[in-house]
Residue, then its C-alpha position, 0 to 999 in steps of 0.5 A: m493586446y486582443f480586442d473584439t466586439n464580443n467576449t470571446i477571444s477567437g477571431a479577435s484583432t491583435i496589436n502590439v503595445t509597448g508601455q503602460s497605456f493603449n489608445h484605441t481610436g476610430l470608435g463611434a459613440n456607444d461602441t463596446r469593445y473587450y480586451w485581453a492582455q498577454a505580456y511578452d518578453t523581448l524575445d517573444n516569450t510569454l510572461g504569466s497568463l492571459v488576462g481578460p476580458v475587460s470591457a469598455t464603452t465609449k461615451r458621447a460627450d454632452t454639453d456638461d461634459i465640455i468645460a468653458q472655452a475648451i473648444t478653441t477656433d483651431k479645433i473647428y473645421d472650416l465650414a464645419v458649422t452649417t447654416a442649419k446648426i445656427a438658430d435664427l437671430d443667434v449671430t448678433a453684431a457683438k459676435i462679429a469681429n471688426a472687419t470679418i465680413t469682407s465684400g467677397k462674402l456679400i451678395q452683390g446687387t445688380f440692375v434688372g438689366s433692360g428696363n431697370f427703371f420707369t418714369g411717368t408724368s400725370t396731370q391727374s390729382s390722383d393716379t398710379f404709375s406701374q410696371n411689370f418686371g420679368a423673372s430674372a434668369n438667376g432667381d431673385a433673392f431680394v428686390l429693392v425699389t426706390a421711387k421719387i415723386d415730384t409735384f409741380g404747380s401752385s401751393t396753398t397752406n392746405s396743400g398735401l400729398v399721399a404716396e404708396l409704393r407697392i410690390d406685387g400688391t404688398t405695400v413696402d413704403d408710404f407717406s402722408l403729407s397734409g397741410v404742408g404748403s410748399v413742402v409738397f414740392a420737395k423731392n419725395l422718396l420712397v424705398g422698399g423691398k420684398s424677399n423671395v421674389s418668384g417669377s415676374f413682379d409688379v411695381e406700383l406707385e400710387y399718389t393723391g395730391s390735394n389743394v395744389t393748382n395747376d398740379q402735375y406729377a412726375a415719378r421715377v422708379t428704379v429697381w434693384r435685384f439681389l440675385n441668388 
């Protein structure tokens, strides 16, 4: 068998073929090859005349060319499907087998290190607790903040509390309690996060109490960082 990229046999490559078929591998999409065939007997004598050329062009497989369930798991190389090839929201919970995602595949949360929380107290009916956290050496993929605010004093039926948690000026959680009486003394919790945090960031917990006698407020804010 002779083959080349053009229809002249001079300079063509040769390969010995036994049997009735020949599989030409290693070609790309839309590659054209020309072929000639010459039969030989077992003593290497020619049989008949050279036949050819005939040509063939490879075709790229389109979606319609692939039958349903033709591509099985063992035909997909490890890491062959990259993130860029997966459309947003394409992988749903129904597509993830039970126990498929192990802890080793999850980003691990870690405390900020030094100064991973701050506390504060105030006798003001309205105040803001705040602190700046320095940039992480590894870069922050996500910042999660939990904030607890406690109210002390004497309540009335009209007692209330409003609180807002912010990261770099963006509100990530809030609540508003109005006319709740002694419920205002419950340990009120706020939780919020922010992704793609770059450099240092500010955390603020602002509150306003109402109709509480001899009121005092205590806050504890804890920051978690999920690192890149």
